[in-house]
N, C-alpha and C positions, 0 to 999 in steps of 0.2 A: 528429406524422401524426394522427392520430386527429379532434385539435383540425378540421382543417383540415378532413375526409373533411362532418366535419358540417358544419361552415359553409358549403359549396360548395353541399350535398347541402342546407342550406335558402335559398339563394340561387335557384338551382336551381327547387323547390317554385312562389319564389314569383315566378319569371318567367312557369309558369306557367298559376300563380293566386296574381294579385296579393293576389287578398280577402283571403288567408291568415295573410300577414305579420302582425301582428299577434299572430296562433293560434298559430303556429309558433316566432317567437320573443320569447313571455312561457312559453311552455309548458318546464322543467326537463323537461334530457332526464341521463337515469341514468345512466352503462355499467353494465354490469354483466354479471357470466357468467351468472350466478343463470336469468338469460333468454338460453334457443338465438340466440332470432333480434330481434325486437321487438315490445313492448307499451304499448300505454293503458291506466291502472286510470282509476277511476271518477271520481277525481276530478281530471284535469285534468294528471297528471305518468307522461312516457312513458320507456322504460326497452328497453334495447339495448346485443346483446352489442356489446362491441369488434372483436370478433376480425367480426363481421361489416364494422364497419364502418373496418375496415380491410384487408378480404380485400376489398369488393362495391365497384362506380364508385361514383360523388356519386349518379349518375341513377337506377340503384336505389334508392339508400340515399332517395335525397329519393320516391320511388313507399312503402318505408313512412311517412314519415313525414305519409305525406298519408291515405293507408290507416288506420295509427295513430289522429290525429283526425278523420276521418270516425265513428269509432267514439265516441267523447265526443260530439261535433256530432250525427250523428244519435241520437243517445239508444239506442243498443244493447242497456244494462246496463235501461232499465227497461222496453224493450220485448218482449224475450224471455217476461217473466210466468213459465209455469209449463211454459212448450217446451222441450220439449229439446233439451238443453245443444249435442250434435254435428250434429247438425242447421245445428240455427239459427246456428254458425259460421259455417258452409259460409254460408245462406241471406241470412247479411249482408255475408259478405265478397263473392258475386255480386253485390249492389247495390251495394258499392263500386268493385267490377269497372266496370260502366258506367260513375258515373262520371270515375270514375280514362283510361278510356279512353277518353271526350271531351276531358277535357285533355287531354290528350296523353303521361300518364304511360305510360310502361315500365313491361309486366308480365309481361317477359321477365327477371324476375329470379333467377341462380341456383336460388332455388326458387317452380319460377314459382307462380304469382298465379293463387289459382281462379276461374275465366266461368264465365257459365252454359251457356255453349257444351260445355264440357265433359260437359254434364250432362240439355244437348238442350234447354234448355231458355231460351226469348225475350227477348229487352234487355228495362232497360226496369223490371221488375219492382220492388215494393218484396219488402225482403227477409223480411214477412209470405204474401207471395203467391208466392217460392220456396220457404219454408219448408212449406208445402201441397205444392206440387208435387214435394216430396220426398219416396222411401220411407223405411219405419221405417230398415232395412237400406245407403240411398244412400250414406255415408258409408262405409264397408269395400271400396269399392272402386274409385274414380279418385281418391281423396285423399292416399293417397302416394302419398307428392313433387310434391301440385300446393297450392299460393296461399300468397298473402302470410298466411293465417289458412289454412290448408288447416285441413283432415282429421280430427285426430281429435280432438271432443270428448265423449269418455268422461268419463268422471263423476272417474274415479280422473285422470288427471293437470289435467281443469280446461280441456278446449276448445284450439282451438288461431284463432290466429289469425293468429300470422306466420311458418309453415311448416311444412311437412310433421310430421304429430303433436306442433306441439311447444306448446305450454300458450300459454294468451292473457291477455289479461290483464282484471281486471275488467270496464274502459267496452266490452268487447264481448259479456257473460253474466249482470256481477252476480256472481263468485264471486271474492273477498279472492286473492292469489294471492299464493307461498310471497317471491317477490324484491320483493311491492308495500312501500311504505310506508304506515305508520298517519298514520290524514287527521290528524290534530294534529303530524306532525311538524316540529319548529323549526324547519329547514333548509331544508324544501320544503313549506308547504304545503298541503293542499287544495283546489283550488276547493271556495266554496258553492257551493247552488244554485241563489244569486243569482246571485251569477259569471260561472254555466255559461249562463245562460240571456241575462243581457247578451254574448258575449261569441257569443254564437251570432245573436243580434241586429246587432251588428255587421259578425259578417263578411257578411250576410245583406246590411246596408244597403250595404260595400265590397260586394257580389259586384256590388250592384241602378248602383251607379255605374257599375264596370268592361263590363258588357257594354249599360248603358242607347245609345251609340252608335255602337256597331261588331255589332249587331244578328245578331249570331253564340247568341244563350246558350242553350245544349245544353238539350236537358228536364229532365232529368237536378236539372241546376243549377237552371231554375229551377222544376224541386216543392222540393226543398232551400229555396229563399231563403223562398215562400212560406212551410214550414216554421219557418224558423228565426224569421220574422217575426212570426211568429203569435204575440199578446199572451198568457199563458195563466198558471192563477190555479193552484200548483201543488198537488195535490189533496191537502188535511193527512190522508188516506190513506197515500198513497203517504210523505209524509213522516217518517208513521211506526215505518211500515214500515224506511221506508233509515234511522233514526237509533236503531230494538233492533237491527238485525243491525251498524250499527257500530258501536255501543254494548258488543254479546255478543263479536263480533267482536274491538276493541283488551283485551273482558277478559278473553280465548283462548280462550273455548268459541267451538258453532259451528262450520263447515265450515273443517280445518284439513288441511295438508295432511306426510309428513313420511320423513323418508329410511332412516331405521332399516328400512321394511318396503318397498320398493324396488317399483313398481311393473312387473308379470310381462309383461301385454301391453307391456312396451313390454323386453326383456328383449333384444332381437336389435339393440338401437339402440348408438347412438356413446356417447347421453347416459345418466346417469341419470337416470329421472326420479320421486319420488318417488308417491305412494298418494296416499288423501284418507281420512279421518277425521274422525270428528261428534263431537267434546262438547258433551254434552248439557247447553245450558245453565241453570242453578236460577234459573224469577220466578218473585216476589213481585208480586200486582198488589195496591194498597192504594186501595177505591173508595171516597168520601167522602160518606156516606152522611148525611149535613145533614138541615135540613131546607130549603137553597136553589137542594136538586139536583133537576132534573126528572125523568122519567120518559123525558121521550125523551134528554135527556141522554145520562145514565144509560148506554140499551139502544144508542144507535146507540154512541159508547165501545164498552159489553163488546163486541158482538158484534167490532168490526172487531178489538180485540184476540185478541176470543178464533180470530177464523177467522189471525191471525199466531200463535200460536203454535201454531196447528194445525200450519201449512206447516212451525216449528220444528221440530214434534214432542216438542214437549215438556208434562212436569204442573206447572202452576200451584200457587202456595198466596195465598187469594187473602183479603183483610183488612177487615171493612168497618168505616169509621169513622168518625166525628162527630170527636168530642172525647174520645172513650176504645178502645178493640178493641172491636168485640162480639162480632163471631164472627171464625174465622181457622178456613181447608178448604183440605183436597188436593183441585183438580177437571181436567180435561181439559177439559170444554166448561163455556158461561161456563153455560147452559139447568140447570147445576146448584147457581150459586149460589143462597145463602138469604142476601138482605141484611137488617140489624137498624140504625133508628139514627134521626137523626131531631132530634135536639139542635145544639150550638152543631157551631165547628169546629177542627180542630187534627187538618192532614194530618203535621207530624214528630212527632207521635205515631206514628202508623199505619207511618213509614219508621223509628222508632225499633223497634218492635216487630217488622216485616219482617225488619231488618237481624238480629235474634236469636233470629232463629228455629234451630233448630236443624244442619233443611239450611240453611248458610248461603247464601244467592242471590248468580244474583251482575251480578243485574240488578235498581231494581224500577220496579215502574212508575206511578203516582197517577194517578188518574179525579180528577178536581175541578175543582169551575166556577175554584178558584185563588181566591177569600175565603175566605182564611189563612194565617196569618204563620209566612215563611218562615227556619229560620235562614240568617242573611249568610254562614256557616261546614257544609261539607260535615263532618258529627260523625264522629268515628273513629269506623272500622271500616266506615261503607260504600258500598257497593260503587257503581257511580253509579244516577243516580236518571232517571227520565222522570217531566215530568210533560203529562198530555193533560189540554188545559183546555179545558175547555165550554164557558168567555163569554166574551166580546170585549171586554169591556170590564175584568176581574179585570184588576191590576198582574203583570208577569212576575217568574216568580221570579230566583233572583238565579244567576251564572252556573255557581254548579258544578249544576246544573238542569238539562239538556237540558231543552225546553218545545218542544209540538206543537199550536196552538191547532187546535183542532176548528170546522166550517164547519157547521152547521146549520144544515139552513131548515127555513122555522119555519112 
């Protein structure tokens, strides 16, 4: 029954929006009671509660499928930035509602979908525009009972994108949720940034062909097609932030959920919601101070890592290393770093020294031009390592090191 309803829902969605066919049928849908209604993670896996699939009509389920797909395709997790999670979830749901309505998807789901008119908002605005029009407390009123992505995006339950007060998926706000699989899950591996970009362009091309001879392209879809088709180079700063957050999350640090202390704001709900707590990550930064590193490359990379670590609110251990370790400091701001060196290059010395610190790090970030020898295998008792490479010509490190290549304007 569950499989049949999902299959019918997929075909209804494809009938109404045939350009989503490839995206819908390649997206794994994981049924789990851990998600109250439905959600999408930022790696392209969809989650849905089996009771929803059993009890809702296929047409309503089709609305959920496309709704969650739009969170991923519209890159809501990247667009959120530092915005308030609750208001952002409401704003993205209003943006999605406009397109769903234009494509004739039903918004009268058993848990009604959030729409702009519920907030006296105009149609066809972007989520960023809706966000600015929402007051800080706007989510405390009409959001109860609203929205496939309605209402409560507070910090403790992670927002909502699939029902009144129900936590959203990370595709909507960039925050990993307790039911989500790790990005490198063996059975359902997540999509890489490149794969997601190709998927968006494929949807754009198929949509453009679909409406080419019809002449009835909805304005919201026209805007999305232009956005999806735009060839863009993912900024290295975005990649670095995403890689660090992903690595810290997999390592057990960062924002986590726990049922040991249930969410007090949801004590009257039929569901038991977890509360969020933060495990402070211990991060070590190894800085290449050999003679081949230029000041501009070091300054740019340091500033970006500093901004990221400030976002994580974490003190870091900084090691200045050429062929040996010269200084080890515990700092919170990059302007307190004292660099020494100027000799040869051996970043493995720095990695090993960082891993042996008394406060063992959860993550090691190495800032280097990449002209160094790397061990082919991860040394024992070494945490995950990210290499920030400031040269475009150096060799890529071995697979056990996550690498992000910096693009610096000369």
